[in-house]
C-alpha positions in Angstrom: 0.0 0.0 0.0 1.7 3.2 -1.2 1.3 5.4 1.9 3.7 7.0 4.4 3.6 4.8 7.5 5.7 4.6 10.7 6.8 1.1 11.2 6.2 0.1 7.6 7.8 -3.2 6.6 8.4 -2.1 3.0 12.1 -3.3 3.1 11.3 -6.6 4.9 8.3 -7.6 2.8 10.4 -9.8 0.6 12.1 -11.4 3.5 8.8 -12.2 5.1 7.3 -13.5 1.9 10.4 -15.8 1.5 9.8 -17.1 5.0 6.2 -17.8 4.3 7.0 -19.8 1.1 10.0 -21.6 2.6 7.8 -22.9 5.4 5.1 -24.2 3.0 2.6 -21.3 2.9 -1.0 -22.1 3.6 -3.2 -20.2 6.1 -1.5 -17.0 7.4 -2.2 -14.6 10.2 -1.1 -11.0 10.2 -2.0 -10.0 13.7 -1.1 -6.2 13.7 -1.7 -5.6 10.0 -1.5 -1.8 9.7 -1.3 -0.9 6.1 -1.6 -4.6 5.1 1.7 -4.5 3.2 2.9 -7.8 4.7 -0.6 -9.4 4.4 -0.8 -8.5 0.8 2.6 -10.1 0.1 1.3 -13.3 1.8 -1.9 -13.3 -0.2 0.1 -12.7 -3.4 2.0 -15.8 -2.5 -1.2 -17.9 -2.4 -1.9 -17.6 1.3 -5.4 -17.4 2.8 -4.7 -14.4 5.0 -6.5 -13.2 8.2 -5.6 -9.6 8.8 -6.2 -8.2 12.4 -5.9 -4.7 13.7 -7.6 -2.4 16.3 -7.4 0.8 14.1 -10.4 1.6 12.1 -8.4 2.7 9.1 -6.4 -0.6 9.2 -9.5 -2.6 9.2 -10.7 -0.8 6.1 -7.4 -1.4 4.4 -7.8 -5.1 5.2 -11.3 -5.2 4.0 -10.1 -3.7 0.7 -6.9 -5.5 0.1 -7.3 -8.8 2.0 -11.0 -9.7 2.4 -12.0 -8.5 -1.1 -11.4 -10.9 -3.9 -10.5 -8.9 -7.0 -12.2 -11.4 -9.2 -15.6 -10.5 -7.7 -15.3 -6.8 -8.4 -16.7 -5.3 -11.6 -13.8 -3.1 -12.6 -15.7 -0.9 -15.1 -18.3 -0.1 -12.5 -15.6 0.7 -9.9 -13.7 2.9 -12.3 -16.9 4.8 -13.1 -17.8 5.3 -9.5 -14.3 6.6 -8.6 -14.4 9.0 -11.7 -17.8 10.3 -10.5 -16.5 10.9 -6.9 -13.4 12.5 -8.3 -15.5 15.0 -10.3 -17.6 16.2 -7.4 -17.5 19.9 -6.6 -15.7 20.9 -3.4 -18.0 21.1 -0.3 -16.2 22.5 2.8 -17.1 20.8 6.0 -15.5 19.1 9.0 -12.2 18.2 7.3 -11.8 21.7 5.9 -12.5 23.5 9.2 -10.6 21.0 11.5 -7.6 19.9 9.4 -7.1 22.8 7.0 -8.1 25.9 9.1 -7.6 25.0 12.6 -4.7 22.8 11.6 -2.6 22.6 8.4 -2.6 19.0 7.3 -4.2 19.8 3.9 -4.6 22.9 1.8 -8.3 24.1 2.0 -9.0 23.3 -1.6 -8.1 19.7 -1.1 -9.9 19.7 2.3 -13.1 20.7 0.6 -12.7 17.9 -2.0 -12.1 15.4 0.9 -15.3 16.6 2.6 -17.4 16.2 -0.6 -16.0 12.8 -1.6 -16.2 11.3 1.9 -19.9 12.4 2.4 -20.8 10.7 -1.0 -18.9 7.6 -0.1 -21.0 7.2 3.1 -24.0 6.5 1.0 -22.3 3.4 -0.1 -21.8 1.9 3.3 -22.5 -1.8 3.2 -21.7 -2.1 -0.5 -18.6 -4.3 -1.5 -17.1 -1.1 -3.0 -17.3 0.8 0.3 -13.9 -0.1 1.8 -12.2 0.2 -1.6 -13.6 3.8 -2.1 -12.5 4.7 1.4 -9.0 3.2 0.8 -8.8 5.2 -2.3 -9.7 8.4 -0.5 -7.2 7.9 2.2 -4.4 7.0 -0.2 -5.3 10.2 -2.2 -5.2 12.4 1.0 -1.8 10.9 1.9 -0.4 12.0 -1.4 -1.3 15.6 -0.8 -0.7 16.0 3.0 1.8 18.3 4.7 3.4 16.1 7.3 6.6 14.1 7.8 4.5 10.9 7.8 2.6 11.0 11.1 -0.2 13.2 12.0 0.9 14.3 15.4 2.0 17.5 13.8 2.3 19.3 10.4 4.9 21.1 8.6 5.5 24.8 9.2 5.5 25.5 5.5 3.4 23.7 2.9 5.0 20.6 1.5 5.2 20.8 -2.3 2.9 17.8 -2.7 0.2 19.7 -0.8 -0.3 22.0 -3.7 -1.3 19.0 -6.0 -4.9 18.2 -6.7 -6.3 15.3 -4.6 -7.0 12.6 -7.1 -8.6 9.2 -6.6 -7.1 6.1 -8.0 -8.0 2.4 -7.8 -6.1 0.8 -4.8 -4.3 -2.5 -5.0 -6.8 -5.3 -5.3 -5.7 -9.0 -5.2 -7.2 -12.2 -6.3 -8.2 -14.6 -3.7 -10.2 -14.7 -0.5 -9.1 -13.6 3.0 -10.5 -12.3 6.3 -10.4 -8.8 7.9 -11.0 -8.7 11.7 -11.3 -5.5 13.7 -10.3 -5.6 17.4 -7.6 -6.1 20.1 -5.0 -8.8 19.3 -4.9 -10.3 22.8 -8.6 -10.4 23.2 -9.2 -12.0 19.8 -6.4 -14.5 20.0 -8.7 -17.4 21.3 -11.2 -16.9 18.5 -8.9 -16.6 15.4 -8.5 -20.3 14.5 -5.5 -22.4 13.3 -2.7 -21.2 11.0 0.3 -22.5 9.3 2.1 -19.2 9.5 1.6 -16.2 11.9 3.3 -12.9 11.7 3.4 -10.5 14.6 4.6 -6.9 14.3 3.4 -5.3 17.6 3.8 -1.7 18.6 7.0 -1.1 20.6 6.4 2.1 22.5 3.8 4.5 24.0 2.8 6.0 20.6 -0.6 4.7 19.4 -1.2 4.2 15.7 -4.7 5.5 16.2 -3.2 8.8 17.4 -0.3 8.8 14.8 -2.9 8.5 12.1 -6.0 10.2 13.7 -7.0 12.0 10.5 -7.5 8.5 8.8 -9.4 7.3 11.9 -11.8 10.3 11.6 -12.2 9.8 7.8 -13.3 6.2 8.4 -15.5 6.9 11.5 -17.0 10.0 9.8 -18.4 11.1 13.1 -17.2 14.8 13.4 -15.5 14.2 16.7 -14.6 17.0 19.1 -11.0 17.8 18.4 -8.3 18.8 20.8 -4.7 20.1 20.7 -2.6 21.6 18.0 -3.0 18.5 15.9 -6.8 18.5 16.3 -6.8 14.8 17.5 -10.0 12.9 18.4 -11.0 13.7 22.0 -11.3 10.0 22.7 -7.5 9.8 22.2 -6.8 11.9 25.3 -8.1 9.1 27.4 -5.1 6.9 28.3 -7.3 4.2 29.7 -8.2 3.4 26.1 -4.7 2.6 25.1 -3.6 -0.9 24.2 -1.4 -3.0 26.5 1.3 -2.8 23.8 1.5 1.0 24.4 2.2 0.5 28.1 5.8 -0.2 29.2 4.8 -2.4 32.1 2.1 -4.4 30.3 3.7 -4.8 26.9 6.0 -7.7 27.7 3.2 -9.9 29.1 0.9 -8.9 26.2 3.5 -10.0 23.7 4.0 -13.2 25.5 0.4 -13.9 25.6 0.3 -13.5 21.8 3.3 -15.7 21.1 2.0 -18.3 23.5 -1.6 -18.1 22.4 -1.4 -18.0 18.6 -2.3 -21.4 17.1 0.3 -21.7 14.4 3.0 -24.1 13.2 5.4 -21.2 12.6 5.4 -17.8 14.3 7.5 -14.9 12.9 8.0 -11.7 14.9 9.6 -8.5 13.7 11.1 -6.3 16.4 13.7 -3.6 16.7 16.4 -2.5 19.1 14.6 0.5 20.3 11.8 -1.5 22.0 11.0 -1.9 25.6 12.3 -5.5 25.9 15.8 -7.0 25.1 16.3 -9.4 22.3 17.3 -12.1 24.8 13.9 -11.8 26.5 12.1 -12.1 23.0 14.1 -15.2 22.3 13.1 -16.7 25.6 9.5 -16.1 24.6 10.0 -17.8 21.3 11.8 -20.8 22.7 8.6 -21.9 24.4 7.2 -22.7 21.0 10.2 -24.9 19.8 13.2 -23.9 17.7 14.2 -20.3 17.3 16.2 -18.4 14.7 16.9 -14.7 14.8 18.2 -12.4 12.1 19.1 -8.7 12.5 18.9 -6.2 9.6 20.4 -2.8 9.5 17.6 -0.2 8.9 17.1 3.5 8.4 14.9 5.1 11.1 11.6 6.8 10.3 11.8 10.2 8.7 10.6 12.1 11.9 13.6 10.8 13.7 15.9 12.1 11.0 14.9 15.8 11.2 15.1 16.4 14.9 12.4 17.5 17.5 10.2 20.5 16.8 7.7 22.3 19.0 4.1 23.0 17.9 5.2 26.2 16.1 7.7 24.3 14.1 10.8 25.5 15.9 13.6 22.9 16.2 14.1 22.2 19.9 15.9 18.8 19.8 18.7 17.1 17.9 18.9 13.8 16.0 20.3 11.1 18.2 20.9 8.3 15.6 19.8 7.6 12.1 19.8 3.8 12.0 18.6 0.9 14.1 18.5 -2.9 13.9 15.3 -4.6 12.8 15.1 -8.2 14.1 13.2 -11.1 12.5 12.6 -14.0 14.8 11.2 -17.3 13.5 10.0 -19.9 16.1 8.0 -23.1 16.2 8.3 -26.5 14.4 12.1 -27.3 14.1 11.9 -28.5 10.5 10.0 -25.4 9.3 12.3 -23.1 11.3 15.4 -24.8 9.8 13.8 -24.3 6.3 13.1 -20.6 7.0 16.6 -20.0 8.3 18.3 -21.5 5.3 16.1 -19.5 2.9 16.7 -16.3 4.8 20.5 -16.9 5.0 20.6 -17.4 1.2 18.5 -14.2 0.7 20.7 -12.2 2.9 23.9 -13.5 1.3 22.6 -12.8 -2.2 21.7 -9.2 -1.2 18.3 -9.7 -2.9 16.5 -8.6 0.3 17.7 -5.0 0.0 19.0 -5.1 3.5 22.2 -6.4 5.0 22.0 -9.0 7.7 23.8 -8.1 10.9 25.3 -10.9 12.8 23.8 -13.7 10.8 21.5 -16.3 12.3 21.2 -17.1 15.9 19.9 -20.6 16.8 18.3 -21.7 20.0 16.9 -25.2 20.2 14.5 -26.3 23.0 16.0 -28.4 25.6 15.5 -32.2 25.8 
């Protein structure tokens, strides 16, 4: 999915797809699906994918890219509908007032187009095209926003892309069936079923994706929430009691352990980085309970916000860049034969350089005791 996204696994998608194929494919679970980038890779490789997330916008992405079978969509009708929406006259409303005038996420001319298009899409709620149209609008809005990639703040001066006309396009649609499930990973775990391959990419810190991308949350909910703060976030986001266990330092390790222990899958793959709240040895100990464990580390560039320093609400730089790169870990655990196959495939991929990232430290093997 071509959007700016903190924590995107764009550079690891090929690695994760290789792991899926090397372990035999089949039924796959993407437990924190986000933009569905990884889920789409698994679906492209023939997997029947279940994509889970608690964010509203992520659920819409999953409904569009994973649950929708492209073979069931009448493309001419979809193209005509998007063209009709794209031709609507601007109609300033909540988005224009809140995200263009009170804040500066979009220029007013694009905000008024978003208002008009989103209101028209609402009439299609319940139709198979509904999540596709919403996804198209969010992607279009992302192409003309004025942020560094998260919606906790906006740029002091308009980004060049913000001057472009918001334009709708057909989002990626894939052949094959799948499932999109909206809710909390830990709560849903007992109900999800059995899988051959499970991928876990949990949040690593206190920043909630619903807050990082609150504009998308509002575009999906379309409920004109009371906004607060400079970024005009949804008022519900000010309630810390609503945060996920994965965004709480003390609760996160046990929540992650519950997911690793509770998922019913032959192979579990977890991506993780060295800026998280737990050490890699603790993660390995969690994985060892499932069987064999292999860990690879990949050198990775940090997200763009970390590369430009810290700014106050007025855009004045008040902090410096600490470091530009981190280590992204991929841990594979479970059935020993499958883990061995995954490790061999990943080692070959890293040595060939085909993955686009360089392995740091090679593989780390940990077998369960007798």
